[in-house]
C-alpha positions in Angstrom: 0.1 -0.2 -0.1 1.6 3.6 -0.7 0.6 6.4 0.9 -0.3 9.7 -0.8 0.6 12.8 0.5 -1.0 16.2 -0.9 0.7 19.2 -1.2 -1.3 21.8 -0.2 -0.6 25.8 -0.3 -1.5 29.3 -0.1 -3.6 29.4 -3.6 -5.6 26.2 -2.2 -6.5 27.3 0.6 -7.5 30.8 -1.6 -9.5 28.5 -3.8 -11.4 26.6 -1.2 -12.6 30.0 0.4 -13.7 30.8 -3.2 -16.1 27.7 -3.0 -17.9 29.5 0.0 -20.5 31.4 0.5 -22.1 33.5 3.1 -20.5 35.3 6.0 -16.5 34.9 6.5 -16.2 37.3 9.5 -18.7 39.2 11.7 -17.5 41.8 14.4 -19.9 44.1 15.9 -22.0 45.6 13.3 -19.4 44.7 10.7 -20.4 42.1 7.9 -17.7 40.5 5.6 -19.0 37.7 3.2 -16.5 35.6 1.6 -16.6 37.1 -1.9 -16.0 40.7 -0.1 -13.2 39.4 1.8 -11.5 37.4 -1.3 -12.0 40.9 -3.4 -10.4 42.8 -0.6 -7.4 40.2 0.0 -6.6 40.2 -4.3 -6.9 44.0 -4.5 -4.7 44.7 -1.5 -2.2 42.1 -2.6 -2.0 43.7 -6.1 -1.5 46.7 -4.0 1.9 45.1 -2.3 3.2 43.1 -5.3 4.6 46.6 -6.4 5.9 47.6 -3.6 7.4 44.5 -1.3 9.7 42.2 -2.2 9.0 38.4 -2.2 9.9 36.6 1.2 10.3 39.7 2.8 8.8 40.5 6.2 5.7 42.9 6.4 4.0 43.8 9.1 0.7 44.2 10.5 -0.1 46.6 13.5 -3.3 43.9 14.0 -6.8 45.4 16.5 -8.1 42.6 15.9 -10.2 44.0 13.2 -11.4 41.9 9.7 -9.1 43.9 8.2 -6.3 42.2 10.0 -7.4 38.9 8.5 -7.6 40.8 5.2 -4.1 42.1 5.6 -2.7 38.6 6.6 -4.1 36.9 3.3 -2.8 39.4 1.1 0.6 39.4 2.4 0.8 35.8 1.5 -0.7 35.7 -1.5 1.7 38.5 -2.5 4.7 36.5 -1.6 5.4 38.0 2.0 6.1 37.3 5.2 3.5 38.2 7.8 4.2 39.9 11.4 1.4 40.1 13.2 2.1 43.2 15.8 -0.5 43.5 18.7 -1.5 47.2 19.2 -1.6 46.7 22.5 1.7 45.8 23.0 4.2 48.1 24.7 6.6 50.1 22.5 9.0 48.7 24.0 8.3 45.0 23.2 6.8 45.7 19.8 10.2 48.0 19.1 12.0 44.6 20.3 9.9 42.8 17.7 10.4 45.1 14.6 13.7 45.3 15.4 14.9 42.0 15.1 12.2 41.3 12.5 13.5 44.1 10.2 10.0 44.2 7.9 10.3 46.2 4.8 6.8 47.3 5.2 4.3 48.0 8.1 0.7 48.0 7.4 -1.0 49.6 9.9 -4.8 52.3 10.5 -2.5 54.7 12.3 -0.7 56.3 9.4 1.4 58.7 11.9 3.3 56.2 13.7 5.8 55.1 11.1 6.5 58.0 9.1 5.8 58.3 5.2 2.7 56.3 4.7 0.7 54.9 1.3 -2.9 54.6 2.1 -4.6 51.6 0.9 -8.2 52.6 0.1 -9.1 48.6 0.1 -9.0 48.0 3.9 -8.0 51.9 5.2 -5.0 50.6 6.2 -1.6 52.5 5.5 1.6 50.8 3.9 4.7 52.5 5.5 8.1 51.7 4.3 10.0 50.4 7.7 13.4 49.1 6.5 15.5 49.4 3.7 17.4 46.3 4.7 14.3 44.1 4.5 14.7 40.6 6.5 14.2 38.1 3.7 12.9 34.6 4.7 12.8 32.9 1.9 9.4 31.2 -0.8 8.4 28.6 1.9 7.8 31.1 4.7 4.3 32.1 5.6 4.2 34.2 9.1 6.4 35.5 12.0 5.4 34.9 15.3 7.1 36.2 18.3 7.3 34.5 22.0 8.8 35.4 25.4 10.4 31.8 25.9 12.2 31.3 29.3 14.2 34.3 29.2 11.4 36.8 28.8 12.7 38.3 25.6 10.5 38.3 22.2 12.1 35.4 20.4 11.0 35.0 16.8 9.5 31.7 15.0 8.8 31.4 11.3 6.2 29.0 10.2 6.1 27.8 6.7 3.4 28.2 3.9 2.9 24.3 3.5 2.3 24.0 7.6 0.1 26.6 7.9 -2.1 25.0 4.4 -1.9 21.8 6.1 -2.9 23.1 9.6 -6.1 24.7 7.3 -7.0 21.5 6.2 -6.3 19.4 8.9 -9.0 21.8 11.4 -11.4 21.6 8.7 -11.4 18.1 8.7 -10.5 17.8 12.7 -13.6 19.7 13.7 -16.2 19.0 10.7 -16.4 22.5 9.8 -18.5 23.6 7.4 -18.9 27.6 6.0 -22.3 27.6 7.9 -20.3 26.9 11.1 -18.9 30.3 13.5 -15.7 30.3 15.5 -15.5 33.0 18.0 -11.8 34.5 17.6 -10.4 34.6 21.5 -7.1 35.1 20.9 -5.1 38.2 19.8 -3.7 37.5 16.1 -0.4 37.7 17.7 -0.6 34.4 19.2 -0.5 31.4 17.3 -4.2 30.3 18.6 -5.6 32.7 16.1 -4.3 30.7 13.2 -6.5 28.1 13.8 
């Protein structure tokens, strides 16, 4: 008996989402359908492709908004590596993470914090050049998460696109999820649990 290995990708995640109808994200009074989500991802991805280096880190200063999901998927689709920075982090913690990761750009709702910004009308976020010498993590890197580890100092962990895609389909299967199910986001996007 031979085993068959399926190689999933970011594109296979987006292709699966394209087959869904109904609501993708709901927050307070904001509801975004799968069609709207993927339209915004396609448009922001096109915006990013003309500005970022493939394999470079792009930080998202998130507030837990639907735009965070759009930005995350768009960065991956554009060939970048997403770094989710919690807006509630202290300035010191944020500076340590950004100083270590050397993102090429930062997506944020706050145009003032990171200097010269280019507005993206798709998500009402701003793209700000952060580092003139970006960190390039390779084409299979999908996202970067920082953890305190045992020393109390943030440590970066690189997660692969293949691993993210495998997780996406494994979680669907494990919990028998369908587009009709609602899943509560209980974690900050800067923690691994959010990826589930």
